[in-house]
Rosetta silent file (secondary structure, phi, psi, omega in degrees, C-alpha in Angstrom):
SEQUENCE: MAAGQKDQSKGKIDSRYVPASMEGLVIGEDLEKADAYGNTADPDKIANPDNLTYSEDMNTLFIGEDSDMHTNNFVWAYNVKTKKLSRILSVPVGAEATGLRAVENIENSRYLLSNYQHPGEKLGKKDITAVDKEALEKAMRDSIGIQETGGVGYVSGLPSNEGPQHKKQ
SCORE:     score description
SCORE:     0.000 S_00000001
   1 L     0.000  141.928 -178.931   -2.995   24.827    0.429 S_00000001
   2 E  -157.707  149.141  173.141   -3.490   28.519   -0.172 S_00000001
   3 L   -82.004  171.062  174.624   -5.869   31.373    0.528 S_00000001
   4 L    76.670   18.866  179.245   -7.344   33.531   -2.221 S_00000001
   5 L   -87.028  158.535 -179.506   -8.620   30.644   -4.361 S_00000001
   6 E  -120.577  151.539  176.977  -11.792   30.827   -6.442 S_00000001
   7 L   -83.323 -175.697 -176.737  -14.498   28.272   -7.164 S_00000001
   8 L   -62.925  -24.787  179.206  -15.708   27.276  -10.649 S_00000001
   9 L   -90.886   10.619 -179.950  -18.003   30.309  -10.785 S_00000001
  10 L    71.184   15.222  175.747  -15.039   32.592  -10.031 S_00000001
  11 L   -83.264  145.789 -179.024  -16.370   33.258   -6.529 S_00000001
  12 E   -69.311  136.168  175.146  -13.846   33.677   -3.714 S_00000001
  13 L   -94.821  121.210 -174.613  -13.466   30.676   -1.368 S_00000001
  14 L   -85.602   69.831  177.757  -13.275   31.963    2.198 S_00000001
  15 L  -162.120  145.550  174.006  -10.593   29.616    3.491 S_00000001
  16 L   -92.323    0.881 -178.430   -6.839   29.445    3.560 S_00000001
  17 L  -107.364   50.202  179.963   -7.037   25.624    3.344 S_00000001
  18 E  -106.944  126.803  177.939   -7.901   25.289   -0.340 S_00000001
  19 L   -58.160  129.141 -178.702   -5.810   22.946   -2.466 S_00000001
  20 L  -116.795  -22.652  177.781   -3.857   25.056   -4.947 S_00000001
  21 L  -155.870  165.178 -177.618   -1.408   22.544   -6.402 S_00000001
  22 L  -151.915  146.928  173.757   -0.627   18.860   -6.311 S_00000001
  23 L  -147.464  150.724  178.489    2.261   16.563   -7.166 S_00000001
  24 L   -76.070  133.580  176.658    2.847   12.842   -6.978 S_00000001
  25 L   -89.619  -36.857 -175.381    5.137   11.677   -4.177 S_00000001
  26 L  -131.215  125.629 -175.786    5.390    8.052   -5.226 S_00000001
  27 L  -129.479  134.529  178.170    5.093    6.916   -8.832 S_00000001
  28 L   -88.550 -171.068 -179.001    5.074    3.404  -10.274 S_00000001
  29 L  -150.243  125.385  176.538    6.165    2.139  -13.650 S_00000001
  30 E   -72.924  149.851  172.923    4.408   -0.118  -16.143 S_00000001
  31 L   -91.726  150.812  178.459    6.316   -2.994  -17.753 S_00000001
  32 L   -64.001  -37.405  175.323    6.381   -3.307  -21.539 S_00000001
  33 L  -145.663  158.819 -177.726    5.145   -6.901  -21.181 S_00000001
  34 L   -59.975  141.482  175.196    4.164   -9.098  -18.266 S_00000001
  35 L   -81.762 -178.052 -175.487    7.033  -10.705  -16.356 S_00000001
  36 L   -65.008  -17.940  178.874    7.151  -14.434  -15.509 S_00000001
  37 L   -95.736    0.637  178.432    5.033  -13.836  -12.384 S_00000001
  38 L    90.435    4.420  178.560    2.297  -12.050  -14.330 S_00000001
  39 L   -72.664  134.975  173.979    3.165   -8.541  -13.152 S_00000001
  40 L  -108.278    0.839  172.721    2.432   -5.800  -15.671 S_00000001
  41 E  -128.181  151.315 -179.789    3.955   -3.118  -13.412 S_00000001
  42 L   -56.967  119.183 -178.399    7.424   -3.071  -11.871 S_00000001
  43 L   -70.897   -8.441  176.137    7.135   -5.014   -8.569 S_00000001
  44 L   -93.244    5.452  177.228    9.840   -2.797   -7.043 S_00000001
  45 L  -134.795  160.749 -175.505    7.592    0.243   -7.463 S_00000001
  46 L   -70.394  150.913  174.101    4.055    1.004   -6.385 S_00000001
  47 L  -141.102  128.425  175.869    0.992    0.180   -8.521 S_00000001
  48 L    49.676   64.348  175.612   -2.568    1.381   -7.970 S_00000001
  49 E   -61.182  140.558 -174.833   -2.418    2.755   -4.417 S_00000001
  50 E  -136.196  -43.817 -175.264   -5.814    2.439   -2.782 S_00000001
  51 E  -118.231  132.416 -174.158   -5.723    2.360    1.018 S_00000001
  52 E  -129.834  150.029  165.204   -3.694    4.802    3.104 S_00000001
  53 E  -149.994  149.260 -176.959   -2.806    5.545    6.690 S_00000001
  54 E  -122.060  138.508  173.816   -0.248    7.994    8.038 S_00000001
  55 E  -114.861  111.230  177.485    1.910    7.825   11.150 S_00000001
  56 L   -66.268  -37.861  179.824    3.207   11.187   12.276 S_00000001
  57 L   -58.956  -36.516 -178.250    5.358    9.428   14.882 S_00000001
  58 L  -101.154   -0.006 -175.960    7.135    7.432   12.155 S_00000001
  59 L    53.061   37.093 -170.035    6.943   10.160    9.434 S_00000001
  60 E  -129.550  132.601  171.211    5.533    7.383    7.288 S_00000001
  61 E   -98.202  122.139  177.445    2.679    7.043    4.838 S_00000001
  62 E   -97.561  132.931 -172.100    1.548    3.415    4.578 S_00000001
  63 E  -128.180  122.427  175.636    0.042    2.516    1.221 S_00000001
  64 E  -102.151  138.752 -178.602   -1.982   -0.593    0.350 S_00000001
  65 E   -94.461  151.291  168.798   -2.423   -1.636   -3.271 S_00000001
  66 L  -137.644   84.897 -167.591   -5.516   -2.835   -5.099 S_00000001
  67 L  -135.515  140.232  167.284   -4.044   -3.634   -8.477 S_00000001
  68 L   -84.228   -6.585 -173.840   -4.350   -6.087  -11.315 S_00000001
  69 L   -83.156  -25.823  172.073   -0.868   -4.901  -12.275 S_00000001
  70 L  -108.040  130.189  179.374    0.924   -6.725   -9.449 S_00000001
  71 L   -61.958  -46.015  170.234    0.109  -10.419   -9.119 S_00000001
  72 E  -105.464  123.455  174.536    0.590  -10.079   -5.357 S_00000001
  73 E   -75.924  156.402 -174.557   -0.448   -6.681   -4.056 S_00000001
  74 E  -124.041  163.195  164.489    1.813   -5.044   -1.523 S_00000001
  75 E  -111.827  132.134 -177.374    1.778   -2.684    1.424 S_00000001
  76 E  -115.938  152.584  172.337    4.433   -0.013    1.183 S_00000001
  77 E  -116.699  123.004  178.958    5.968    2.384    3.720 S_00000001
  78 E  -116.648  112.171  178.777    6.937    5.804    2.363 S_00000001
  79 E   -79.269  116.918 -174.099    9.003    7.956    4.719 S_00000001
  80 L   -71.984  -18.408  177.869    7.971   11.539    3.952 S_00000001
  81 L   -88.036  -46.139 -177.671   11.241   12.994    5.287 S_00000001
  82 L   -87.514  -14.346 -177.664   13.779   10.661    3.665 S_00000001
  83 L    66.561   20.498  179.987   11.571    9.984    0.582 S_00000001
  84 L   -89.106  131.454  177.021   12.398    6.267    0.900 S_00000001
  85 E  -106.124  128.298 -179.336    9.804    3.753   -0.310 S_00000001
  86 E  -130.036  131.187  174.086    9.952    0.256    1.207 S_00000001
  87 E   -81.101  123.235 -174.233    7.795   -2.764    0.400 S_00000001
  88 E  -118.175  -11.052 -176.583    6.886   -4.229    3.797 S_00000001
  89 E  -156.656  141.389  174.373    4.083   -6.730    3.165 S_00000001
  90 E  -121.951  136.276  177.986    2.759   -8.937    0.372 S_00000001
  91 E  -104.148  166.578 -177.443   -0.766  -10.334    0.346 S_00000001
  92 E   -57.356  156.953  179.831   -1.955  -13.510   -1.450 S_00000001
  93 E   -47.377  128.779  175.459   -2.266  -13.556   -5.229 S_00000001
  94 L    80.461  -11.962 -176.912   -5.149  -11.358   -6.405 S_00000001
  95 L   -79.401  154.056  175.140   -6.017  -10.036   -2.942 S_00000001
  96 E   -94.160  132.331  174.670   -6.391   -6.355   -2.105 S_00000001
  97 E   -83.404  113.205 -172.559   -4.200   -4.960    0.696 S_00000001
  98 E  -141.026 -176.292  174.399   -6.690   -3.010    2.799 S_00000001
  99 E    64.832   35.196 -176.690   -7.706   -2.066    6.333 S_00000001
 100 E   -76.658  139.096  174.189   -4.509   -0.171    7.138 S_00000001
 101 E  -153.656  121.393  176.345   -4.126    1.521   10.504 S_00000001
 102 E   -83.626  128.438  175.983   -0.918    2.793   12.073 S_00000001
 103 E  -111.654  113.097 -166.042   -0.773    2.264   15.842 S_00000001
 104 E   -86.464  -32.052 -175.787    1.899    4.593   17.107 S_00000001
 105 E  -157.160   91.618  170.852    2.554    3.852   20.743 S_00000001
 106 E  -116.199  108.765 -176.732    1.276    0.902   22.712 S_00000001
 107 L    51.926   47.155  177.133    3.771    0.248   25.494 S_00000001
 108 L    63.304   26.080  176.243    6.484    1.993   23.410 S_00000001
 109 E  -121.993  153.446  178.907    5.829   -0.231   20.366 S_00000001
 110 E  -119.639  142.259 -178.556    4.557    0.630   16.899 S_00000001
 111 E  -137.698  157.525  167.876    2.372   -1.557   14.697 S_00000001
 112 E  -120.592  116.896  175.173    0.670   -1.486   11.345 S_00000001
 113 E   -83.709  139.691 -177.746   -2.679   -3.247   11.306 S_00000001
 114 E  -151.393  157.092  171.478   -3.553   -4.675    7.913 S_00000001
 115 E  -146.567  175.461  175.324   -5.892   -7.090    6.238 S_00000001
 116 E  -139.149  157.770  179.387   -6.629   -8.465    2.812 S_00000001
 117 E  -140.142  162.114 -178.755   -9.749   -9.413    0.936 S_00000001
 118 L    44.952   56.483  176.607  -10.807  -11.432   -2.137 S_00000001
 119 L   -61.125  144.255  177.590   -7.678  -13.629   -2.524 S_00000001
 120 L    85.273   -2.327 -178.473   -7.327  -15.276   -5.912 S_00000001
 121 L   -57.761  130.041  177.603   -9.370  -12.655   -7.747 S_00000001
 122 L    61.036   17.817  178.198   -8.624  -12.753  -11.485 S_00000001
 123 H   -58.851  -39.583 -179.197   -5.904  -15.373  -10.944 S_00000001
 124 H   -60.323  -24.825 -178.567   -7.206  -17.302  -13.949 S_00000001
 125 H   -88.595   -8.162 -177.620   -6.491  -14.311  -16.209 S_00000001
 126 L   -78.175  138.725  176.714   -2.844  -13.946  -15.109 S_00000001
 127 L   -93.812   83.159 -176.574   -0.065  -15.071  -17.452 S_00000001
 128 L  -104.416  123.026  178.356    2.150  -16.764  -14.843 S_00000001
 129 L  -121.004  -12.318 -176.240    5.047  -18.911  -16.074 S_00000001
 130 L   -72.192  -25.031  178.562    7.532  -18.694  -13.159 S_00000001
 131 L  -134.597  166.332  177.003    5.571  -21.250  -11.125 S_00000001
 132 L   -73.056  106.754 -174.936    3.041  -23.958  -11.933 S_00000001
 133 H   -61.729  -38.893  178.940   -0.132  -21.872  -12.121 S_00000001
 134 H   -65.282  -39.643  177.819   -2.453  -24.868  -11.652 S_00000001
 135 H   -66.762  -37.555  176.786   -0.553  -25.938   -8.538 S_00000001
 136 H   -62.527  -47.679  178.468   -0.745  -22.361   -7.225 S_00000001
 137 H   -60.061  -42.222  179.671   -4.519  -22.260   -7.761 S_00000001
 138 H   -64.388  -45.419  179.553   -4.938  -25.643   -6.050 S_00000001
 139 H   -60.516  -41.745  178.512   -2.788  -24.604   -3.085 S_00000001
 140 H   -66.006  -44.785  179.721   -4.805  -21.408   -2.673 S_00000001
 141 H   -58.930  -44.089 -177.092   -8.122  -23.253   -2.975 S_00000001
 142 H   -72.172  -30.188 -174.148   -7.008  -25.840   -0.396 S_00000001
 143 H   -97.488  -51.972 -176.272   -5.541  -23.369    2.108 S_00000001
 144 L  -122.085   -7.205 -177.194   -7.478  -20.082    2.033 S_00000001
 145 L    82.029  157.991  176.540  -10.023  -20.496   -0.740 S_00000001
 146 L  -108.603  119.081 -177.072  -10.372  -18.366   -3.811 S_00000001
 147 L    59.973   27.925 -178.199  -12.598  -15.327   -3.259 S_00000001
 148 L  -117.184  -17.926 -173.070  -13.888  -16.990   -0.081 S_00000001
 149 L  -137.651 -175.905  171.843  -11.816  -15.514    2.728 S_00000001
 150 E  -152.132 -178.019  179.269   -9.703  -12.659    3.917 S_00000001
 151 E  -146.370  152.907  179.242   -7.059  -12.234    6.556 S_00000001
 152 E  -129.751  139.257  178.110   -6.208   -9.844    9.361 S_00000001
 153 E  -165.933 -167.124  178.981   -2.817   -9.267   10.921 S_00000001
 154 E  -149.549  158.167  174.203   -0.182   -6.778   11.909 S_00000001
 155 E  -110.489  130.110  179.253    3.404   -5.777   11.259 S_00000001
 156 E  -118.291  178.521  178.724    5.485   -5.045   14.358 S_00000001
 157 L    76.620   24.606 -177.853    8.991   -3.776   15.054 S_00000001
 158 L   -80.033  144.001 -179.493    8.429   -0.495   13.241 S_00000001
 159 L   -74.346  161.424  176.799   10.833    2.399   13.931 S_00000001
 160 L  -142.099  175.369  176.831    9.724    5.638   15.533 S_00000001
 161 L   -98.130   10.414  177.772   10.974    9.116   16.285 S_00000001
 162 L  -116.068 -179.986  179.531   10.630    8.528   20.022 S_00000001
 163 L    96.688  173.851 -172.533   12.496    6.345   22.454 S_00000001
 164 H   -57.715  -38.474 -176.226   16.057    6.544   23.830 S_00000001
 165 H   -70.402  -12.424 -176.566   17.787    6.778   20.452 S_00000001
 166 H  -114.953    4.248 -179.323   15.738    9.891   19.545 S_00000001
 167 L   -69.825  139.347  178.966   15.824   11.860   22.815 S_00000001
 168 L   -75.545  138.349  179.946   17.178   15.383   22.500 S_00000001
 169 L   -87.111    0.000    0.000   20.381   16.001   24.447 S_00000001
């Protein structure tokens, strides 16, 4: 953010909160060819971030994926101070990880609320060889349905910058 920026017509923008530069904090990586699980992006790195929430208490940006590049989309935690990216949640095949909300302090506990939608989307187009794809489709159809349901839940036990271990001496 910077003051002294101009709009497209070269007129001065009267604010010091104008974006002046940008850089990626977290970057994924495409695979040369799909792996045995049908991933076309490295599953140890982010792909197609879509839904975000930030916890100042945890110094953490939570990122939900909506990607055809990962067979199972993930929710990631990116600590903005340590720059560490951690995969913390996987949603069903084809589903979008959405509805993120960081809850910072309920009775000294931290949670991440999350949900998923449209499980099984585009499953038929995935080149999956690591498991029996037909059995996977049947199991999904029988348990949660394909493109028929969603799910809501939470992740608990998240660290914070408060509490006894973080008190200043």
